[in-house]
LUMBASE-219443 format. One record per residue: residue in one letter; x, y, z of N, C-alpha, C in turn. Coordinates in steps of 0.05 Angstrom, whole numbers, padded with zeros to 5 digits, always signed. Layout:
REM residues N
AXYZXYZXYZ;...
REM end
This chain:
REM residues 369
M-00292-00284+00521-00296-00283+00491-00320-00302+00483;T-00339-00291+00468-00361-00307+00457-00351-00333+00443;P-00361-00356+00448-00353-00381+00433-00355-00375+00403;G-00334-00384+00388-00335-00381+00360-00324-00353+00349;S-00319-00334+00368-00309-00308+00359-00281-00311+00347;V-00273-00292+00330-00248-00295+00319-00231-00273+00328;G-00236-00260+00349-00219-00238+00360-00234-00210+00357;P-00220-00190+00367-00233-00162+00366-00238-00154+00338;G-00262-00144+00333-00270-00135+00308-00265-00105+00304;T-00262-00096+00279-00261-00069+00273-00287-00061+00260;A-00289-00036+00253-00313-00025+00239-00318-00040+00215;T-00299-00051+00200-00303-00065+00176-00310-00094+00179;D-00311-00104+00203-00322-00131+00209-00353-00129+00214;I-00367-00138+00194-00396-00132+00195-00411-00156+00206;G-00431-00152+00222-00449-00172+00232-00478-00164+00221;I-00491-00182+00208-00517-00176+00196-00539-00187+00213;V-00558-00172+00222-00581-00183+00236-00606-00179+00218;G-00618-00201+00210-00641-00201+00193-00633-00207+00163;L-00644-00231+00155-00636-00240+00128-00659-00243+00110;G-00677-00223+00110-00700-00223+00090-00692-00215+00062;V-00711-00212+00046-00706-00207+00018-00685-00185+00013;I-00687-00163+00028-00667-00140+00022-00639-00148+00027;S-00634-00168+00044-00607-00176+00051-00591-00184+00027;R-00604-00197+00007-00590-00207-00016-00577-00183-00031;Q-00590-00160-00033-00579-00137-00046-00554-00127-00031;Y-00557-00125-00005-00533-00116+00010-00509-00136+00008;L-00514-00161+00008-00493-00182+00006-00479-00179-00022;D-00496-00175-00042-00484-00173-00070-00464-00149-00071;T-00470-00127-00057-00451-00105-00056-00427-00110-00038;L-00433-00120-00014-00413-00122+00006-00392-00146+00000;L-00402-00166-00012-00384-00190-00017-00366-00183-00041;G-00373-00163-00057-00355-00155-00078-00336-00133-00070;A-00336-00125-00045-00319-00102-00038-00296-00113-00022;E-00272-00099-00027-00249-00105-00012-00250-00090+00016;G-00236-00102+00035-00232-00087+00060-00256-00091+00081;V-00277-00103+00072-00298-00110+00091-00302-00139+00093;R-00311-00148+00116-00313-00179+00120-00340-00182+00133;I-00359-00201+00125-00381-00207+00137-00374-00228+00158;A-00372-00221+00183-00361-00236+00205-00383-00256+00215;A-00408-00248+00216-00428-00264+00227-00457-00253+00217;V-00475-00273+00216-00504-00267+00210-00522-00280+00230;A-00545-00267+00233-00565-00278+00251-00594-00272+00239;D-00611-00289+00246-00638-00287+00237-00656-00302+00256;L-00681-00293+00259-00700-00309+00276-00702-00337+00265;D-00699-00340+00241-00699-00368+00228-00669-00378+00229;A-00662-00392+00248-00634-00404+00248-00624-00418+00225;S-00643-00432+00211-00634-00446+00188-00627-00427+00165;R-00640-00405+00164-00633-00384+00144-00607-00372+00148;A-00602-00367+00175-00574-00358+00181-00554-00377+00175;Q-00557-00402+00182-00538-00422+00175-00532-00425+00146;A-00553-00423+00130-00551-00426+00102-00533-00402+00090;A-00539-00378+00100-00524-00355+00092-00496-00356+00100;A-00490-00364+00123-00463-00366+00133-00445-00386+00117;E-00458-00408+00109-00445-00427+00094-00437-00419+00066;S-00451-00397+00056-00447-00388+00030-00426-00363+00030;I-00417-00356+00055-00399-00332+00058-00374-00343+00071;P-00349-00340+00059-00326-00348+00070-00321-00336+00097;G-00313-00352+00118-00308-00341+00144-00329-00331+00160;C-00353-00334+00152-00376-00323+00165-00387-00345+00185;R-00400-00335+00209-00409-00351+00228-00439-00344+00231;A-00456-00365+00236-00483-00362+00242-00487-00361+00272;L-00497-00339+00282-00502-00337+00310-00529-00329+00318;G-00537-00332+00343-00562-00322+00352-00560-00291+00352;T-00582-00277+00352-00581-00248+00350-00567-00236+00374;D-00572-00247+00398-00560-00234+00422-00528-00242+00423;E-00522-00266+00412-00494-00273+00409-00480-00252+00390;L-00491-00248+00368-00478-00231+00349-00474-00201+00359;L-00496-00193+00373-00494-00165+00383-00473-00161+00406;A-00466-00183+00419-00447-00184+00440-00419-00191+00430;D-00418-00204+00406-00392-00216+00396-00372-00195+00393;P-00347-00197+00404-00327-00178+00400-00314-00180+00372;G-00320-00198+00357-00309-00202+00330-00325-00186+00309;V-00347-00174+00319-00364-00157+00302-00359-00128+00310;G-00352-00110+00291-00348-00083+00298-00373-00064+00289;T-00386-00072+00268-00408-00056+00257-00433-00075+00252;V-00456-00069+00263-00480-00085+00259-00497-00073+00238;L-00502-00089+00216-00520-00081+00195-00548-00091+00204;N-00566-00071+00209-00592-00079+00221-00613-00079+00197;L-00621-00104+00190-00639-00108+00168-00664-00121+00179;T-00671-00117+00205-00696-00128+00215-00719-00112+00207;I-00743-00121+00214-00768-00104+00208-00766-00078+00224;P-00780-00057+00213-00781-00030+00227-00787-00032+00255;A-00804-00049+00264-00813-00051+00292-00790-00059+00311;A-00769-00074+00299-00747-00084+00316-00722-00065+00311;H-00723-00045+00295-00700-00030+00289-00687-00017+00315;A-00704-00005+00331-00692+00008+00355-00681-00011+00374;E-00696-00033+00379-00687-00054+00400-00660-00065+00392;V-00656-00072+00366-00631-00083+00356-00608-00062+00357;A-00615-00038+00349-00594-00015+00350-00585-00010+00377;L-00605-00007+00395-00598-00001+00423-00579-00022+00436;A-00586-00048+00429-00570-00070+00442-00543-00070+00429;A-00540-00064+00404-00512-00063+00392-00497-00041+00403;I-00511-00016+00408-00496+00006+00418-00487+00000+00446;A-00503-00014+00462-00496-00021+00489-00472-00037+00490;H-00464-00052+00468-00442-00070+00466-00418-00054+00454;G-00423-00028+00449-00399-00012+00437-00397-00014+00407;K-00418-00023+00393-00415-00027+00365-00427-00003+00348;D-00415+00004+00326-00429+00020+00306-00453+00007+00294;V-00473+00021+00285-00497+00010+00273-00503+00025+00248;F-00511+00008+00227-00522+00018+00202-00547+00004+00198;G-00569+00018+00194-00595+00005+00192-00612+00012+00168;E-00630-00007+00161-00649-00002+00139-00668+00020+00148;K-00682+00032+00128-00701+00053+00136-00727+00041+00147;P-00740+00055+00164-00734+00079+00177-00714+00074+00200;L-00703+00095+00212-00684+00091+00234-00697+00076+00258;A-00722+00082+00262-00738+00068+00282-00767+00071+00273;A-00785+00055+00286-00813+00057+00279-00826+00082+00289;T-00816+00096+00310-00825+00120+00320-00803+00142+00323;L-00810+00166+00325-00790+00187+00329-00779+00184+00355;A-00794+00179+00374-00783+00175+00402-00761+00154+00403;D-00767+00133+00392-00747+00109+00391-00722+00118+00375;A-00725+00129+00354-00703+00139+00338-00687+00159+00353;T-00699+00177+00370-00685+00195+00386-00668+00182+00407;R-00680+00160+00419-00666+00143+00438-00641+00132+00427;V-00643+00122+00401-00621+00109+00389-00596+00130+00386;M-00604+00152+00375-00583+00172+00372-00571+00183+00398;D-00589+00185+00417-00577+00193+00445-00558+00173+00456;A-00567+00149+00453-00550+00126+00464-00523+00124+00451;A-00523+00128+00423-00499+00127+00407-00481+00149+00416;A-00491+00172+00419-00476+00196+00429-00463+00192+00456;A-00478+00180+00474-00467+00174+00501-00447+00152+00500;A-00449+00132+00482-00431+00111+00480-00405+00116+00461;G-00407+00139+00447-00385+00145+00430-00383+00128+00405;V-00406+00117+00396-00408+00101+00371-00421+00116+00350;R-00423+00105+00326-00434+00119+00301-00458+00105+00294;V-00477+00119+00282-00503+00109+00271-00505+00119+00241;G-00510+00100+00225-00518+00107+00196-00544+00095+00188;G-00555+00102+00168-00581+00092+00159-00589+00096+00129;A-00602+00078+00118-00614+00079+00092-00636+00100+00092;P-00643+00110+00067-00634+00099+00041-00607+00111+00033;D-00593+00093+00019-00567+00101+00008-00568+00106-00022;T-00591+00102-00034-00595+00108-00063-00586+00135-00070;V-00589+00152-00050-00583+00182-00057-00554+00185-00060;L-00536+00167-00056-00509+00168-00061-00499+00160-00087;G-00519+00149-00103-00513+00141-00131-00510+00167-00151;T-00505+00160-00175-00501+00181-00194-00525+00197-00200;G-00548+00188-00197-00572+00203-00203-00576+00228-00185;V-00581+00224-00159-00585+00246-00143-00559+00263-00138;Q-00537+00250-00138-00511+00265-00134-00503+00282-00158;T-00510+00274-00182-00505+00291-00206-00524+00315-00205;A-00548+00311-00197-00565+00334-00193-00556+00354-00171;R-00547+00341-00149-00534+00358-00128-00511+00374-00137;A-00494+00361-00154-00469+00376-00165-00478+00399-00182;A-00499+00395-00198-00510+00418-00215-00519+00439-00198;I-00532+00434-00175-00542+00456-00158-00518+00469-00146;D-00498+00454-00135-00476+00465-00122-00460+00481-00140;D-00460+00474-00166-00444+00491-00186-00457+00514-00195;G-00482+00519-00186-00496+00543-00193-00511+00542-00221;R-00516+00518-00230-00528+00516-00257-00556+00522-00258;I-00570+00522-00237-00598+00532-00236-00600+00558-00220;G-00579+00570-00212-00580+00594-00197-00590+00587-00167;R-00601+00607-00154-00611+00602-00128-00634+00583-00128;P-00633+00561-00113-00657+00543-00113-00680+00555-00098;V-00703+00554-00111-00728+00567-00101-00747+00545-00091;S-00751+00523-00107-00771+00505-00101-00765+00478-00111;A-00780+00458-00101-00777+00431-00112-00804+00417-00109;S-00807+00394-00124-00829+00378-00122-00822+00350-00122;A-00836+00333-00105-00830+00303-00107-00858+00289-00106;M-00860+00270-00125-00886+00257-00127-00881+00226-00132;W-00896+00211-00117-00899+00182-00123-00927+00174-00119;I-00939+00163-00141-00967+00155-00142-00969+00126-00149;S-00987+00113-00133-00991+00084-00138-01020+00078-00130;A-01030+00055-00140-01057+00046-00134-01055+00030-00105;G-01031+00023-00095-01028+00009-00073-01013-00018-00077;H-00998-00026-00057-00982-00051-00060-00998-00077-00059;E-01023-00076-00051-01038-00100-00049-01043-00111-00077;S-01039-00098-00098-01041-00108-00126-01022-00130-00133;W-00999-00128-00119-00978-00146-00127-00965-00161-00102;H-00967-00150-00078-00955-00162-00055-00974-00182-00042;P-00964-00207-00036-00981-00228-00027-00990-00224+00002;H-00974-00207+00016-00981-00202+00046-00978-00172+00052;P-00996-00155+00040-00992-00127+00041-01003-00113+00069;D-01011-00131+00088-01025-00119+00111-01008-00096+00124;F-00983-00100+00128-00967-00080+00143-00966-00053+00130;Y-00970-00051+00104-00971-00025+00091-00994-00009+00099;Y-01015-00021+00111-01039-00007+00119-01044-00006+00148;R-01024-00013+00164-01024-00012+00192-01008+00013+00202;E-01010+00018+00227-00994+00041+00239-00963+00036+00233;G-00950+00057+00224-00923+00054+00217-00921+00047+00187;G-00942+00044+00171-00943+00039+00144-00951+00063+00128;G-00966+00058+00106-00975+00079+00089-00954+00089+00070;P-00962+00103+00048-00943+00111+00029-00920+00129+00038;L-00927+00146+00058-00906+00165+00066-00881+00151+00079;L-00888+00134+00098-00866+00121+00113-00855+00098+00095;D-00869+00087+00075-00858+00068+00059-00840+00080+00038;M-00849+00098+00021-00833+00109-00001-00822+00138+00004;G-00834+00151+00025-00825+00178+00031-00793+00179+00038;P-00782+00161+00051-00755+00165+00057-00737+00169+00033;Y-00742+00156+00010-00725+00161-00014-00728+00190-00024;Y-00752+00200-00023-00758+00225-00035-00749+00248-00016;V-00757+00244+00008-00750+00266+00028-00719+00267+00034;T-00706+00244+00036-00678+00245+00038-00664+00258+00013;S-00676+00252-00010-00665+00266-00033-00667+00296-00032;L-00690+00306-00022-00693+00335-00020-00674+00347+00000;V-00670+00332+00023-00650+00343+00043-00622+00342+00030;Q-00616+00322+00014-00590+00323+00000-00587+00347-00018;L-00608+00351-00033-00607+00373-00054-00611+00400-00042;L-00627+00403-00023-00635+00432-00013-00627+00436+00015;G-00619+00416+00029-00612+00420+00058-00635+00415+00075;P-00631+00417+00104-00649+00411+00123-00675+00429+00121;V-00694+00416+00137-00722+00430+00136-00727+00441+00164;E-00740+00464+00163-00746+00479+00189-00776+00474+00200;A-00793+00470+00181-00821+00467+00188-00837+00454+00165;V-00859+00441+00170-00876+00428+00150-00905+00433+00155;S-00920+00431+00133-00950+00432+00133-00959+00408+00117;G-00980+00393+00126-00989+00370+00113-01020+00369+00110;A-01029+00354+00091-01058+00348+00088-01059+00318+00080;A-01078+00303+00090-01078+00274+00084-01106+00266+00081;S-01111+00242+00069-01137+00231+00064-01135+00201+00062;R-01157+00187+00062-01159+00158+00060-01182+00153+00042;S-01177+00140+00019-01201+00135-00001-01219+00114+00007;R-01209+00096+00022-01227+00074+00031-01216+00059+00054;D-01231+00044+00069-01225+00031+00095-01218+00002+00091;V-01221-00009+00066-01216-00036+00060-01203-00038+00033;R-01182-00057+00034-01166-00061+00008-01170-00092+00002;V-01169-00099-00024-01170-00128-00031-01143-00136-00044;I-01134-00159-00033-01107-00169-00042-01111-00181-00070;G-01093-00174-00087-01096-00181-00117-01078-00202-00127;A-01059-00213-00108-01040-00232-00116-01033-00251-00095;G-01024-00276-00103-01014-00295-00082-01037-00312-00071;P-01030-00328-00051-01049-00346-00040-01073-00335-00026;R-01072-00309-00019-01094-00294-00006-01109-00276-00025;A-01105-00279-00051-01120-00263-00071-01150-00262-00065;G-01161-00239-00066-01188-00237-00061-01197-00231-00032;E-01177-00233-00013-01183-00230+00015-01182-00199+00020;S-01200-00189+00037-01200-00161+00044-01185-00155+00069;I-01171-00132+00070-01156-00125+00093-01164-00096+00101;G-01164-00090+00127-01171-00064+00137-01149-00045+00132;V-01156-00018+00131-01137+00004+00127-01140+00021+00152;D-01117+00024+00166-01116+00040+00191-01102+00067+00187;V-01089+00071+00166-01073+00095+00161-01082+00113+00137;D-01075+00137+00137-01079+00152+00113-01063+00142+00089;T-01077+00141+00066-01065+00131+00042-01057+00152+00021;H-01062+00176+00027-01054+00198+00008-01044+00222+00026;L-01020+00232+00021-01010+00253+00037-00995+00274+00018;T-01002+00299+00020-00989+00321+00008-00977+00339+00029;G-00952+00347+00025-00940+00363+00046-00923+00386+00033;I-00918+00407+00052-00901+00428+00043-00877+00428+00064;L-00852+00429+00052-00828+00429+00068-00816+00456+00066;H-00811+00470+00087-00798+00496+00087-00768+00491+00095;H-00750+00492+00076-00723+00488+00080-00708+00511+00093;A-00688+00505+00110-00674+00528+00122-00660+00546+00101;S-00654+00536+00077-00643+00552+00058-00662+00574+00046;G-00688+00571+00051-00708+00588+00040-00724+00574+00018;A-00715+00552+00007-00729+00537-00014-00754+00525+00000;I-00774+00520-00018-00798+00507-00010-00803+00481-00027;S-00807+00458-00014-00812+00434-00030-00841+00426-00026;T-00853+00413-00044-00879+00399-00043-00875+00369-00045;V-00888+00353-00030-00885+00325-00030-00913+00311-00031;T-00916+00294-00050-00943+00280-00052-00935+00250-00053;M-00945+00233-00034-00943+00205-00033-00970+00193-00032;S-00976+00173-00050-01003+00164-00050-01005+00134-00057;F-01024+00120-00043-01034+00095-00052-01061+00097-00064;D-01070+00121-00070-01098+00126-00079-01099+00136-00107;G-01078+00133-00123-01079+00142-00151-01074+00116-00168;V-01067+00121-00193-01060+00098-00210-01032+00103-00223;R-01029+00124-00234-01003+00129-00248-01000+00159-00253;S-00975+00168-00255-00969+00197-00258-00948+00199-00281;T-00948+00220-00295-00929+00226-00315-00909+00248-00305;A-00913+00256-00280-00896+00275-00267-00868+00264-00262;A-00847+00280-00266-00821+00272-00257-00820+00264-00228;P-00803+00245-00220-00802+00238-00192-00796+00262-00175;I-00775+00277-00183-00769+00301-00168-00760+00323-00189;E-00770+00347-00185-00762+00370-00200-00750+00390-00182;V-00730+00404-00189-00719+00426-00172-00718+00451-00190;H-00726+00473-00181-00727+00498-00196-00711+00520-00183;G-00695+00532-00199-00681+00555-00190-00684+00581-00207;V-00673+00603-00199-00679+00628-00213-00667+00626-00242;D-00646+00609-00246-00635+00607-00272-00637+00582-00287;G-00653+00562-00276-00657+00538-00289-00672+00517-00273;S-00681+00495-00286-00693+00472-00274-00682+00447-00278;L-00685+00429-00259-00673+00402-00261-00695+00382-00257;I-00692+00359-00272-00709+00335-00268-00690+00314-00258;V-00697+00304-00234-00680+00284-00220-00692+00256-00222;P-00677+00236-00228-00688+00211-00233-00700+00197-00207;D-00712+00175-00211-00725+00160-00188-00706+00156-00166;P-00712+00166-00142-00692+00164-00120-00693+00136-00106;N-00711+00119-00116-00711+00092-00108-00690+00075-00121;M-00677+00089-00141-00655+00076-00155-00629+00091-00151;F-00606+00081-00159-00581+00093-00156-00572+00112-00178;A-00584+00106-00202-00575+00120-00227-00600+00130-00241;G-00594+00142-00265-00615+00153-00281-00608+00178-00293;D-00622+00188-00314-00614+00212-00327-00623+00236-00311;V-00606+00256-00307-00611+00281-00296-00613+00302-00320;Q-00634+00317-00319-00640+00335-00342-00640+00363-00331;L-00628+00381-00346-00624+00410-00339-00637+00426-00362;H-00652+00445-00353-00662+00466-00371-00655+00492-00363;P-00633+00503-00374-00623+00529-00365-00640+00552-00376;R-00640+00574-00363-00656+00598-00373-00646+00604-00401;G-00665+00607-00419-00659+00613-00448-00649+00590-00464;G-00648+00566-00453-00639+00543-00467-00662+00522-00471;S-00655+00498-00472-00673+00476-00475-00664+00452-00456;W-00682+00433-00455-00674+00408-00440-00650+00394-00450;Q-00631+00389-00432-00607+00374-00439-00602+00352-00417;T-00590+00329-00425-00585+00308-00408-00556+00312-00397;L-00552+00313-00372-00525+00316-00360-00510+00290-00358;E-00486+00290-00364-00468+00266-00359-00464+00263-00331;P-00464+00238-00321-00458+00234-00291-00433+00250-00281;S-00435+00265-00262-00412+00281-00253-00405+00277-00224;A-00421+00260-00209-00417+00255-00183-00432+00232-00173;G-00423+00220-00151-00437+00195-00140-00422+00169-00145;Y-00431+00150-00132-00419+00124-00133-00432+00109-00159;A-00417+00104-00178-00427+00092-00204-00431+00062-00201;D-00454+00053-00213-00461+00024-00213-00463+00013-00185;A-00474+00030-00168-00478+00023-00139-00503+00008-00134;G-00503-00006-00111-00525-00020-00102-00529-00016-00072;R-00551-00026-00060-00555-00024-00032-00532-00036-00017;G-00523-00020+00003-00501-00027+00018-00478-00008+00011;I-00479+00009-00010-00457+00029-00015-00456+00049+00009;G-00481+00055+00021-00480+00073+00044-00464+00060+00068;L-00465+00035+00071-00451+00021+00091-00420+00023+00087;L-00413+00020+00059-00384+00022+00053-00375+00051+00058;D-00390+00070+00051-00384+00097+00055-00382+00103+00085;F-00400+00090+00101-00400+00093+00130-00374+00082+00143;V-00366+00058+00137-00342+00046+00149-00316+00058+00139;A-00318+00071+00114-00294+00084+00103-00290+00109+00116;G-00310+00122+00130-00307+00145+00145-00325+00168+00139;P-00333+00175+00113-00350+00198+00108-00378+00196+00120;G-00391+00174+00119-00416+00170+00134-00436+00188+00122;R-00440+00190+00095-00459+00210+00084-00488+00201+00088;A-00492+00175+00091-00519+00165+00098-00520+00163+00129;S-00521+00185+00142-00518+00187+00171-00542+00182+00187;G-00540+00175+00212-00562+00173+00230-00575+00201+00234;A-00559+00220+00234-00572+00247+00239-00591+00255+00216;I-00584+00247+00190-00602+00253+00169-00627+00234+00172;A-00622+00209+00178-00645+00190+00181-00663+00198+00201;L-00653+00209+00225-00670+00221+00245-00686+00245+00236;H-00672+00262+00222-00685+00288+00211-00707+00281+00192;V-00703+00261+00174-00721+00253+00153-00746+00240+00168;L-00741+00222+00187-00764+00212+00202-00781+00234+00216;E-00767+00253+00227-00783+00275+00240-00799+00290+00219;I-00788+00296+00197-00804+00309+00174-00828+00295+00169;M-00825+00267+00165-00847+00251+00158-00868+00249+00180;T-00860+00247+00205-00880+00246+00225-00893+00271+00231;A-00877+00294+00227-00890+00321+00231-00909+00326+00209;L-00905+00315+00184-00926+00319+00162-00952+00307+00171;S-00949+00283+00183-00973+00268+00191-00986+00283+00215;D-00970+00293+00233-00981+00309+00255-00996+00335+00245;S-00982+00348+00226-00995+00372+00213-01020+00366+00200;A-01022+00342+00186-01046+00334+00171-01070+00330+00190;A-01062+00319+00215-01082+00313+00234-01091+00339+00251;S-01073+00356+00254-01080+00382+00269-01089+00405+00252;G-01079+00404+00226-01085+00427+00209-01068+00452+00213;V-01046+00449+00228-01029+00471+00233-01000+00465+00224;R-00985+00485+00219-00956+00482+00211-00943+00472+00234;V-00922+00454+00230-00908+00442+00253-00877+00448+00248;P-00865+00462+00268-00836+00468+00268-00821+00442+00274;L-00797+00439+00265-00781+00415+00271-00760+00422+00292;R-00754+00402+00309-00734+00404+00329-00706+00396+00320;S-00705+00376+00302-00679+00366+00294-00669+00381+00269;T-00644+00377+00263-00633+00386+00236-00610+00366+00231;A-00599+00371+00207-00577+00354+00198-00561+00369+00178;E-00534+00366+00181-00518+00379+00160-00520+00364+00133;R-00522+00381+00113-00522+00371+00086-00495+00358+00081;P-00493+00331+00076-00467+00318+00074-00451+00326+00050;S-00426+00322+00050-00409+00328+00027-00417+00311+00002;L-00413+00325-00020-00417+00314-00046-00400+00287-00050;V-00412+00267-00061-00396+00242-00069-00384+00248-00096;P-00357+00248-00095-00342+00251-00121-00350+00228-00140;L-00349+00232-00166-00356+00211-00185-00335+00189-00179;T-00346+00165-00171-00329+00143-00163-00336+00118-00178;P-00320+00109-00195-00326+00082-00209-00327+00059-00191;A-00340+00038-00198-00342+00015-00179-00314+00003-00175;S-00297+00005-00192-00269-00007-00186-00257+00009-00162;E-00265+00033-00158-00254+00048-00135-00269+00044-00110;W-00298+00045-00111-00312+00043-00086-00311+00015-00076;R-00306-00005-00092-00304-00031-00083-00278-00035-00066;S-00261-00018-00067-00236-00019-00049-00234+00004-00030;L-00258+00015-00022-00258+00037-00003-00247+00026+00024;
REM end
């Protein structure tokens, strides 16, 4: 047994690898939940791991390799940088552990496929962010669609427009390198929502552009410094869903602002406005045929949720933020980029079952999942 281990771990004994900024949001959710235990933490900065462990009752600070091998950890929460997602996940799987990771599932589709294949061979489970789609915003819209309130869904649109993260981020370089760009950065929230609302995608078509090859950092100690741009910074795509619905997606670092709704879904009998999928909640608006806009009361989803709710759902059994969906969404996004480069429609190889609806679940209930 690894030194310091507390004995065999179950799926609810969590080991966290990576303690960057996003980890605080996960800890806020997990530490307030019954039935889960943060058994160990690890980070490249050992002092950061030690400080985190000291603030969590019963938690141990370990090296990454120690944590991945430790029998007292049943599920690994992978919060490393995207380039390390596959390496950490594969090592955890090799030690027989379930894995839940931040977006994307891996930096490349090939690596993500390796992760899923390894998990299937080992008989362990994989889940992945974003889990914002399990909140009351997207889930209430999903319930309205499932209840037939817009009739047969025909189309949807998703839009996110920004001038670029260099205006506020002190070290924005990675947003403009391979693996970055607006599609891989913000796209997971929107594309995952579209899969939740309308089901899997069969094929995509994309077009992309780059407004300039140099960006200027606008904040922090490097303000005024120029950085190179290696990726497309505007992408528009068409998603052909297996259900017959057609979605359009626009993700851009080349605009300034938009008044468009984050997501709209249109059916033969009505239209929906879906709130920002980067958040867990927000107003869902319905315009039925012959009626007018009305705001729907929350009717589904984890209420007052935060990042980490997908991990609680995962260890509890449903696993609605699944690795299969994360893989499918990553393929959708990489296929859009491939289509933009080639100018041809790209069929997808992966698919994913549309997960079950999340019943309206108050925090008092999901905290004891």
